[in-house]
C-alpha positions, 0 to 999 in steps of 0.5 A: 521226209518233208513235203515239197515246197508249196504243197503244204499250203494246198493241204492246209485249212486255209486252202480248204476254206478257199475251196469252199468259198471259191464258187461263191466268190466266182459267182459274186465276181460274175454277177457283181464285180463284172457289171460294176467294172463295165459301168465304170469303164463306160462312164469314162468312154466316148458315146457313139451311135449305137456303140461305146467308143473306147476313148478315155474322157472325163467330160461324162462327169463334168463339162461338155461332151460330144457324141461321135458317129462313124462317117461311112465316106471317110471311115472316121468318127465325126461329132454327132451331138453334144451333151452336158456331163452328169455333174454339169447337167442341172436336170441330173443334179435336180433328180439326184437331190430329189432321190436323196431327200426322198430316200432319207425321208423314206428311211427315217419314216420306215425306221421310226415306225419299224422300231416300235413294232420290233420292240413290241414283238421282242419285249411284249409278245410271249416267246411262244407267239413271236414266230407267229408275229414274225410270220405275219410281218413277212406276209408282204414278201408273198407278193411281188414288189411291183404288185404291192406298189400297184395296189397303193396306186389303186388305193390312192388314185382319185377313184381309189378305195380311200377317196371312194370311202371318204366320199361315200361317208360324206367326209369329203366333197371331192377326191383328195389329190394323193397320187402323183406326189412325193408324199405318196411315194414316201408312204409307198416305199416306207410300206414296201421296205418296212419288213426289211427294217423290222427284222434286223431291229428285232434281232438286235433287241432279242440279243439284249440281256434283260438283266441290264434293263432290270439293273437300270431300273433298280438304280432308279432309272425310269423305263424311258431313261433306261430305254435311252441309255441302255436299250437304244444304244445296244440295239443300234446295230439293228438300226444301222442295218435297217437304215442301210437296207432301206436307204441304199435301194430306195435312192435307186428305186425305179418302179415307184416313180413310174407307178405312184409318181405317174412318170411326173416325179422321176428320180435318178434311176429313171434318168439312167433308164432314159439315157441307157435305153431311150437316148442311147447314151450309155456313157452318160447313163453310166456316169450318172449311175456311178455318181449315184453310187458315190452319193450312196457311199458318202451318205452311208459312211457319214451315217456310220461316222455319226453313229459311232460318235453317238455310241462313244458319247453314251459310254 
């Protein structure tokens, strides 16, 4: 006797899989999709005094917008003040470009220094000691990210450890200006995200068949050319993961510009915080946040495209 129509699916393996992933899917929807949808809606709504007015407009992105305020006498909304959209405001665009190139520099510095560490652990450390090295690499995770950034501020300040040491040794006569600079922010972020770059590169290097490297050297290739033609292309999956893991969060970093930059070198996340909390313009703040997400997505897709062309050229 055949089962009722539709009942077979609910007893199938596909249905079992849906049952298993449904809690995770619901959790992701609540914590990720819902806030993202709210931000998208806010970015095309009208800003009001201490509220968001559900009136569609695109001037939050480009052009000039007006904030509305409820008139107690008439009960209607009237214009309160005007502001430029995210793409029309030169201050927002300046901070967007600053965040972009700071994040690119941080990503490049982090991956360039992380790759040799991962390569050394994978190829030069004895298998019995690799777990110890990985344990040491993850030690920075034992402390809060805020504490690590604050310690860099203590080290590079005018009266910090570095300046005090150099002056006591007679190497310098006056403190070096290291704090409140973009270079200090790059170094701090590169140090903070180094473990995130080392681990995926290490995993990719561990998956490489060592016989391929021996075959390359048996065919007359030097160790350097073998690295360029075999090791590096085969480890690009780890490099891609490291680049994305570092690039995406650093472009929206909020703590480092405040502590290391002293609030004098704000980035796009600081602008979002100002609009959302201090200026009470959630419509513009949401438009700036969506714009930052679009920039991150575009740069990430461009990197993936260039990487695919690089891999095709090495086949």
